[in-house]
Structure formats: structure tokens, C-alpha cells
PANULO-500610 format. One line per field, with one value per residue (C-alpha): residue number from 1; residue in one letter; y, x, z. Coordinates in Angstrom, 2 decimals, padded with zeros to 5 digits. Layout:
<atoms>
seq: [NUM;...]
type: [a;...]
north: [Y;...]
east: [X;...]
up: [Z;...]
</atoms>
This chain:
<atoms>
seq: [1;2;3;4;5;6;7;8;9;10;11;12;13;14;15;16;17;18;19;20;21;22;23;24;25;26;27;28;29;30;31;32;33;34;35;36;37;38;39;40;41;42;43;44;45;46;47;48;49;50;51;52;53;54;55;56;57;58;59;60;61;62;63;64;65;66;67;68;69;70;71;72;73;74;75;76;77;78;79;80;81;82;83;84;85;86;87;88;89;90;91;92;93;94;95;96;97;98;99;100;101;102;103;104;105;106;107;108;109;110;111;112;113;114;115;116;117;118;119;120;121;122;123;124;125;126;127;128;129;130;131;132;133;134;135;136;137;138;139;140;141;142;143;144;145;146;147;148;149;150;151;152;153;154;155;156;157;158;159;160;161;162;163;164;165;166;167;168;169;170;171;172;173;174;175;176;177;178;179;180;181;182;183;184;185;186;187;188;189;190;191;192;193;194;195;196;197;198;199;200;201;202;203;204;205;206;207;208;209;210;211;212;213;214;215;216;217;218;219;220;221;222;223;224;225;226;227;228;229;230;231;232;233;234;235;236;237;238;239;240;241;242;243;244;245;246;247;248;249;250;251;252;253;254;255;256;257;258;259;260;261;262;263;264;265;266;267;268;269;270;271;272;273;274;275;276;277;278;279;280;281;282;283;284;285;286;287;288;289;290;291;292;293;294;295;296;297;298;299;300;301;302;303;304;305;306;307;308;309;310;311;312;313;314;315;316;317;318;319;320;321;322;323;324;325;326;327;328;329;330;331;332;333;334;335;336;337;338;339;340;341;342;343;344;345;346;347;348;349;350;351;352;353;354;355;356;357;358;359;360;361;362;363;364;365;366;367;368;369;370;371;372;373;374;375;376;377;378;379;380;381;382;383;384;385;386;387;388;389;390;391;392;393;394;395;396;397;398;399;400;401;402;403;404;405;406;407;408;409;410;411;412;413;414;415;416;417;418;419;420;421]
type: [x;x;x;x;x;x;x;x;x;x;x;x;x;x;x;x;x;x;x;x;x;x;x;x;x;x;x;x;x;x;x;x;x;x;x;x;x;x;x;x;x;x;x;x;x;x;x;x;x;x;x;x;x;x;x;x;x;x;x;x;x;x;x;x;x;x;x;x;x;x;x;x;x;x;x;x;x;x;x;x;x;x;x;x;x;x;x;x;x;x;x;x;x;x;x;x;x;x;x;x;x;x;x;x;x;x;x;x;x;x;x;x;x;x;x;x;x;x;x;x;x;x;x;x;x;x;x;x;x;x;x;x;x;x;x;x;x;x;x;x;x;x;x;x;x;x;x;x;x;x;x;x;x;x;x;x;x;x;x;x;x;x;x;x;x;x;x;x;x;x;x;x;x;x;x;x;x;x;x;x;x;x;x;x;x;x;x;x;x;x;x;x;x;x;x;x;x;x;x;x;x;x;x;x;x;x;x;x;x;x;x;x;x;x;x;x;x;x;x;x;x;x;x;x;x;x;x;x;x;x;x;x;x;x;x;x;x;x;x;x;x;x;x;x;x;x;x;x;x;x;x;x;x;x;x;x;x;x;x;x;x;x;x;x;x;x;x;x;x;x;x;x;x;x;x;x;x;x;x;x;x;x;x;x;x;x;x;x;x;x;x;x;x;x;x;x;x;x;x;x;x;x;x;x;x;x;x;x;x;x;x;x;x;x;x;x;x;x;x;x;x;x;x;x;x;x;x;x;x;x;x;x;x;x;x;x;x;x;x;x;x;x;x;x;x;x;x;x;x;x;x;x;x;x;x;x;x;x;x;x;x;x;x;x;x;x;x;x;x;x;x;x;x;x;x;x;x;x;x;x;x;x;x;x;x;x;x;x;x;x;x;x;x;x;x;x;x;x;x;x;x;x;x;x;x;x;x;x;x;x;x;x;x;x;x;x;x;x;x;x;x]
north: [-011.23;-010.19;-009.87;-007.98;-004.50;-005.02;-008.21;-008.19;-010.93;-011.78;-011.84;-010.59;-007.24;-005.32;-007.19;-007.13;-003.43;-002.65;-004.73;-002.92;000.53;-000.04;-002.02;000.98;002.98;000.57;-001.25;-004.96;-006.51;-010.09;-011.15;-014.25;-016.05;-019.16;-020.37;-022.02;-020.82;-018.11;-019.27;-018.66;-016.11;-013.51;-010.37;-007.38;-007.17;-003.48;-000.73;002.92;005.89;006.82;003.32;003.30;006.44;004.73;001.47;003.38;004.79;001.26;-000.19;-002.36;-000.70;-001.44;-005.11;-005.31;-003.69;-006.14;-008.94;-007.75;-005.83;-004.35;-000.63;000.31;003.74;004.27;003.21;003.03;002.45;001.13;000.29;-003.35;-002.89;-001.58;002.13;004.27;006.18;007.45;007.54;008.25;008.95;008.50;010.07;013.44;013.18;015.42;012.40;010.77;007.50;008.50;004.97;001.79;-001.21;-004.77;-008.06;-011.28;-011.04;-013.50;-011.35;-008.33;-010.36;-011.49;-007.91;-006.72;-009.65;-008.85;-005.27;-006.13;-004.54;-006.66;-006.10;-007.91;-011.63;-013.60;-016.87;-019.00;-021.85;-020.07;-019.79;-016.74;-017.71;-014.48;-011.17;-010.87;-008.12;-006.37;-003.82;-003.27;-002.95;-005.34;-006.43;-009.24;-012.39;-016.01;-018.67;-022.46;-022.58;-019.79;-016.12;-013.31;-009.92;-006.72;-002.99;-002.96;-005.67;-005.06;-007.14;-007.79;-011.06;-010.31;-009.37;-011.96;-010.90;-013.12;-010.49;-007.65;-009.68;-010.72;-007.08;-006.23;-003.99;-004.51;-004.13;-004.14;-005.88;-005.35;-007.99;-006.99;-008.97;-010.42;-012.19;-011.99;-014.96;-014.54;-016.04;-016.00;-015.91;-017.21;-016.67;-013.41;-011.91;-008.23;-006.18;-002.47;-001.54;-000.41;-001.36;-001.77;-002.13;-002.82;-001.69;-004.48;-005.63;-008.59;-006.42;-005.82;-007.34;-006.15;-007.01;-005.87;-007.34;-009.25;-010.12;-013.00;-012.48;-013.06;-011.17;-011.13;-011.16;-010.69;-011.44;-010.41;-013.37;-014.11;-015.91;-019.38;-018.78;-021.13;-023.55;-027.14;-026.13;-028.82;-028.19;-028.05;-025.60;-023.48;-023.31;-022.07;-019.59;-018.24;-017.77;-015.70;-013.56;-012.97;-012.25;-009.62;-007.89;-007.53;-005.72;-009.07;-010.61;-010.41;-012.49;-015.09;-017.99;-017.58;-017.04;-020.34;-022.11;-020.70;-021.71;-024.69;-022.56;-020.07;-018.69;-017.26;-014.52;-012.95;-009.15;-006.96;-003.67;-002.98;-000.40;-001.07;001.13;001.97;001.08;001.06;000.05;000.60;-001.18;-002.42;-001.35;-002.68;-002.47;-003.62;-005.83;-006.46;-002.83;-002.08;-003.56;-002.18;-003.44;-004.32;-002.37;000.74;-001.08;000.44;-002.47;-003.33;000.29;001.40;-001.23;000.20;003.68;002.32;001.02;004.30;006.37;004.07;004.35;008.13;008.67;006.22;007.96;011.31;009.91;008.71;006.00;003.00;003.99;003.24;006.80;008.11;005.09;005.35;009.03;008.09;005.35;007.78;010.08;007.13;006.25;009.81;010.28;006.94;006.70;010.07;009.03;005.52;006.75;008.85;006.08;003.67;005.95;006.53;002.79;002.02;004.68;003.44;-000.11;000.93;002.74;-000.48;-003.36;-002.13;-000.87;002.32;005.24;007.66;005.53;005.37;009.11;009.81;007.64;009.42;012.84;012.22;011.05;014.31;016.63;017.22;018.96;016.32;013.49;014.78;015.14;011.54;010.29;012.06;010.38;006.95;007.22;007.50;010.89;012.56;012.88;015.41;015.80;016.41;018.95;018.42;020.73;018.50;015.56;017.46;018.25;014.54;013.44;016.38;018.10;021.33;022.50;022.99;026.09;024.80;021.33;021.90;023.51;021.45;021.86;024.56;022.04;020.49;023.90;024.85;021.61;022.05;025.61;024.46;021.74;024.27;026.52]
east: [-020.02;-021.43;-019.08;-015.86;-015.15;-011.40;-009.34;-005.96;-003.54;-001.15;-001.62;001.76;002.13;001.51;-001.68;-003.13;-002.27;-004.18;-007.12;-007.13;-006.89;-009.56;-011.80;-011.86;-013.31;-016.25;-015.04;-015.69;-012.23;-011.25;-007.66;-006.41;-003.29;-001.74;-000.17;-002.31;000.13;002.80;006.36;008.64;011.13;013.41;011.95;009.78;010.33;011.05;008.44;009.38;007.59;005.76;004.31;003.43;001.33;-000.63;-000.96;-002.10;-005.04;-005.92;-005.73;-002.73;-000.11;-002.10;-002.36;001.39;002.12;-000.21;001.67;004.90;006.57;009.96;010.70;014.04;015.35;018.05;019.50;023.26;026.11;029.12;032.73;033.73;034.57;031.08;031.91;029.07;029.99;026.52;023.56;020.02;018.24;014.56;013.58;014.53;011.97;008.88;006.59;003.74;005.71;009.41;010.78;011.09;008.94;010.21;008.34;008.27;006.88;004.14;003.14;002.82;000.67;-001.49;-001.95;-002.97;-005.37;-006.86;-007.54;-009.26;-012.73;-015.86;-016.02;-012.71;-012.46;-009.18;-009.08;-005.95;-004.81;-006.07;-003.78;-004.42;-003.52;-003.93;-005.76;-009.05;-008.96;-011.55;-010.55;-007.13;-008.53;-008.03;-011.48;-010.74;-008.69;-008.84;-008.28;-008.22;-011.85;-013.24;-013.19;-013.62;-014.61;-013.62;-013.38;-009.78;-007.11;-004.13;-000.99;000.80;002.33;005.99;009.10;008.47;004.82;002.93;000.20;002.63;004.30;000.95;-000.18;003.09;004.73;008.48;010.43;014.18;015.99;019.58;021.11;023.69;026.96;026.32;023.63;022.56;022.69;019.93;020.05;017.57;019.51;017.85;018.49;020.36;021.09;021.15;021.37;020.94;017.48;019.02;019.00;022.79;024.80;028.56;031.10;033.67;036.26;033.96;030.92;027.65;026.76;023.39;021.26;018.24;016.28;013.02;010.56;011.33;015.06;015.78;017.95;017.86;021.37;022.28;025.75;026.82;028.13;029.25;026.58;028.11;030.00;027.87;026.68;027.48;029.39;029.21;028.91;032.66;033.08;030.23;031.95;035.18;033.23;031.46;034.78;036.05;032.90;033.35;037.07;036.34;033.63;034.50;031.19;029.39;031.23;028.15;026.22;028.92;027.33;023.79;025.30;027.20;024.06;021.99;024.26;022.16;018.99;020.36;018.53;020.51;018.59;019.25;019.43;018.30;016.65;014.01;011.48;008.58;008.27;004.77;002.80;-000.54;-002.51;-006.26;-008.05;-004.76;-002.20;001.07;001.96;004.97;007.62;005.54;006.32;009.60;012.27;015.28;018.27;017.07;019.92;017.76;014.56;012.44;010.83;007.83;007.42;007.20;004.51;002.42;002.85;001.70;-001.50;-002.16;-001.61;-003.77;-006.62;-006.19;-006.59;-009.51;-011.26;-010.77;-012.21;-015.29;-016.25;-014.75;-016.20;-013.56;-012.64;-012.54;-010.59;-008.01;-007.48;-006.92;-004.48;-002.44;-002.21;-001.11;001.59;002.92;003.01;004.53;007.09;008.59;008.79;010.05;012.78;014.23;013.84;015.50;018.51;018.74;018.59;021.14;023.55;023.16;023.85;026.97;028.30;028.14;028.52;031.48;034.97;034.28;036.37;033.58;030.99;033.05;033.72;030.02;029.05;031.47;030.54;026.83;027.46;029.23;026.69;023.53;021.69;022.28;021.77;018.28;017.39;018.44;016.60;013.38;013.41;014.25;011.57;008.85;007.66;008.40;011.24;013.95;016.22;019.95;021.48;024.71;026.37;025.14;026.83;030.12;029.62;029.03;032.38;034.23;035.25;033.47;033.01;029.42;028.94;025.49;026.63;025.81;022.42;019.25;017.21;014.53;011.69;013.08;013.48;009.95;008.50;010.42;009.15;005.60;006.04;007.40;004.42]
up: [015.55;012.18;009.24;010.02;008.73;009.24;008.90;010.60;009.54;012.36;016.14;017.25;018.98;015.74;014.88;018.39;018.73;015.53;016.72;020.04;018.44;015.77;018.11;020.43;017.54;017.48;014.37;013.96;013.75;012.99;013.76;011.94;013.15;011.58;014.84;017.48;020.15;019.83;019.23;022.23;020.98;022.57;021.01;021.74;025.50;026.15;025.85;025.40;027.07;023.86;023.61;027.30;026.82;024.04;025.95;029.04;027.08;025.92;029.45;028.59;030.80;033.95;032.94;032.39;035.74;037.48;035.70;037.35;034.49;035.39;035.12;033.59;034.51;031.90;028.57;029.06;026.61;028.52;027.86;028.19;031.88;032.60;032.87;031.40;028.23;027.34;029.72;028.61;031.89;031.08;034.39;032.89;030.11;030.30;029.95;031.85;031.88;032.09;032.11;030.04;030.89;030.36;030.30;028.27;024.75;025.68;028.67;026.38;023.98;026.90;028.10;024.63;024.32;027.71;026.62;023.32;023.01;022.63;018.85;018.24;017.52;017.36;015.41;015.72;013.50;010.38;007.34;005.15;001.59;-000.36;-000.50;-002.36;-004.96;-007.08;-009.72;-008.12;-004.61;-001.68;-000.54;001.92;002.33;001.18;003.85;003.68;004.81;002.63;001.69;004.21;002.76;004.58;003.91;005.18;005.36;007.63;007.15;010.43;009.29;009.80;007.89;005.14;004.80;002.37;001.96;001.27;-001.45;-002.96;-003.16;-004.93;-002.34;-002.11;001.12;000.41;003.24;004.35;006.58;009.14;008.99;012.44;014.46;018.08;020.41;023.00;026.49;029.35;032.61;035.78;039.49;039.01;042.41;041.46;038.30;037.73;036.36;033.07;029.42;029.17;025.96;026.12;023.53;023.23;020.70;020.02;019.35;021.20;024.56;025.81;028.83;030.81;033.73;033.37;036.14;038.47;038.94;035.25;032.76;028.98;027.50;023.84;022.50;019.00;016.99;013.44;011.37;011.84;015.09;017.21;014.55;015.49;018.61;021.32;025.05;025.68;022.83;024.16;027.52;025.97;023.86;026.96;028.75;025.81;025.94;029.67;029.33;026.70;028.73;032.42;032.96;032.59;035.58;037.90;035.33;034.70;036.57;035.18;031.70;031.81;033.03;030.15;027.25;026.15;025.96;023.45;020.43;017.52;015.75;012.34;012.33;009.44;008.57;005.96;004.81;002.45;-000.64;000.58;003.68;001.87;-001.20;-001.82;001.02;002.51;005.15;006.56;010.25;012.22;010.65;007.53;006.68;008.42;010.67;012.53;014.49;018.03;019.65;020.13;021.21;018.45;016.56;018.75;019.74;016.12;015.54;018.39;016.94;013.54;015.13;016.91;013.75;011.62;014.12;014.26;010.51;010.31;013.20;011.49;008.26;010.10;007.61;005.83;002.46;-000.16;-001.18;002.41;003.63;000.87;001.64;005.30;004.29;002.20;005.23;007.37;004.84;004.66;008.43;009.33;006.54;007.49;011.14;010.41;008.09;010.89;013.48;011.07;010.66;014.42;015.14;012.42;013.67;017.25;016.10;014.19;017.27;019.28;016.81;014.75;015.46;013.54;014.81;013.89;015.70;018.89;018.79;018.20;021.17;023.48;022.10;022.58;026.13;026.97;025.33;027.42;024.60;021.92;024.39;025.21;021.53;020.88;023.98;022.96;019.55;020.92;023.61;020.96;022.21;018.87;016.39;017.22;014.20;014.52;012.15;010.17;012.70;015.53;013.80;013.82;017.51;018.20;016.79;018.35;015.12;016.11;019.73;020.90;023.08;024.05;025.08;028.75;028.12;027.82;024.63;024.66;024.72;027.92;029.60;028.56;029.92;033.17;033.51;032.96;035.54;038.04;037.54]
</atoms>
């Protein structure tokens, strides 16, 4: 290909999504990735309906379905014994894809790669050292083997983004006081097709099915809880986890067998002060991160890519002044959306990971209120932000009765009426 118009740094979901979106506009895109092969990591495995609509347009959803991706019908918060306390039934959404789709992170990367347009090139094993800048504007990147000029540089290089830091954009990060131990369970006989989170005295336990009779299980742990623990100690730890969450009983055998293959993942949230600079944009975790409890991280990255492509298409050219105007629009649109998603994810995490009385009451109250439950589900699905009012918050914790609790929101009734006609 001739010289790129856009350089994307990072070939994770965020970077490949940007490449796919901008490549479909006919832009020449070069993706640079420092790793020769992706690191095997338990992340980014569940796609929301809003992302599926975008990926459908790009031809990615069909590739994932052919690769055996698993549909999940509901997102369920359960008590420790497995009894549902809040059920988000995605089948009730007025959406083209009213379900979640789960597959391995690598399979999602492969599907995105398979859908890349002809004008996109991916180079692996390339270390980007710094951005090139001229008169305060990013004009390309410097790699070990030379400089690559471009009209637009997109940083998709993760939460510790080297490029973001070099451009001078800060992204304050708040670490949660716990971590998540991730396990891949094999040979699971049967599990409900749900994204299930358990409220226990020991914190979050979360699981969902993956293709091939597998289940992903996350267990909340203290930062050093499993450090240096030998096999016998792991066995005793697993028995305590199972004793404190009877709902995991059907997974007990595969869980014990998976102990040695654990990954312990740090958990944090962050939001960059800005998602753009002249000639430069942040997407995915380079710009923002959330607690994985609400399955929003990868999905927000896909929405970033879609929005960035939308404003660039509307601008029609990559001339500096037009591009920078488009980038400012991208920043304004995404930051407003991401701020709300960040709060929603944080509140959901607090409901499950802490022993907060307010959080537990809010979880139960949301589960009993059809109207609020649909508003929350619409936001989490990525179909558009539905904001809760201060009065809604009082309804959630049961301090004020809600006379409309058993009525669906107006937008749901309208969509249902349209469907009936």
C-alpha cells in the first residue's frame, strides 16, 4: 500500500475496530502492534447488542457466529444460593440483536482481522517509540525502523498508553481494592446461557459460558490473597469459595480442576482528560477503562471506533482543520457517553463487590422495578444512554414508592407498538 493516511497503534479489539471502521471509509490504515502474537488473557469476551449491531454492519458478527460464538440470553445478579435478584432479559430489548454474544478474545480478534478492508495493513512486532509532532500537531509516529507520517494517529495501546502520555494527556486511574481471579473451566455439563453475577459475603463471583463446553469464572480476591499459595492451599481456598456460594455447586469439579490455570487481574477505572489532540485520538483503554462487572470495556471501544469513523466520514477529508473539528466532535460525544457508562459500571460493581447496604438495596430495588430495570438494561446494552433521575435513585433503594414500577418505559411501549403494527 502507499503511505498510510491513518496509523493505529495497537492491534487489540480497539485498534482493529478503528482499522475496520476507517478502512470501510476507503482510508489507508496502517495498524502497528508490538507483539508478534496476542497475549492469552481472560478479557473482552462478551459483546453487547449495541456492539453487535455495529459488528454486523462490518461483517464481523457473521464471522463470530460461524466460529461458534455462544448467545447469552440474560444478565442476572444472584444471591449466593443462585436465586435471581435482578434479571436483565435481553430478549425484551427492541433491538436487531437482543442478546449477548460470547467468545474467546482471540476469536474476536480473528473475526475483526478477517473483516478488515483491503486498504488496511497490520504489521506485528513493531515498537512505536513516540509520536511525531510539528508545531503542536501529531503528524505520525517514530518506530525502531524509521518514521511513519500520517494525517491521523490513533492510540489503542492500552491503559498505560505510551502515546497518550507522550502527547501529554493525563488519565487519572483509580484502582479497586480487590482483584479478579479468572479461571477457564472445561468439560462443563450444563450451564444456563446467562451472564451470572453472585452477591456473596466474599464478594463477586461471575460466570458465563464459552463455546466448546467451557465456562469463564471470575472470583473476587484481595490483592495478595493467592500470591505464593501452593496447590494444597489453593484447594482449601477453592472449598471456601464454594462453601460461600452454593450457586457454584454445578461448577465445583471443573473449578477445582482449573485452579492451576488461574490468572489474577488488577481492576481499575480511568477516564482521560481529553480523548483528542490535534491529529491524534484515543480509543479503548488508552482513553478509558471500567470495572469488568458490567461487560462494558470492549463494547465501549467498539463504540469509540464507530463514532470516530462517523465524524471523519461527515468531515469528508483529513485536511488538518477539518479533521481537528471532527476530533473535537468525537471527544464531546464520547466523553459524555463514557462518563455515564463509567458511573453505571462503577455503581453495578459496588452493588456486587461490597457489603454496602445501599448497594444491596439498590440491586433488589432495581430487580423489582420493571421501568428502571429496562432503563438500566438499555444503557448497558450499548443501544443508547438512558439516564436515571435523582427520584429514580430513591425508588431503587426503596425510600420512595414508584407508582410506575410495573409499567415499561415509554420508549419500550412505543417500540412494541411499532413492532405490532
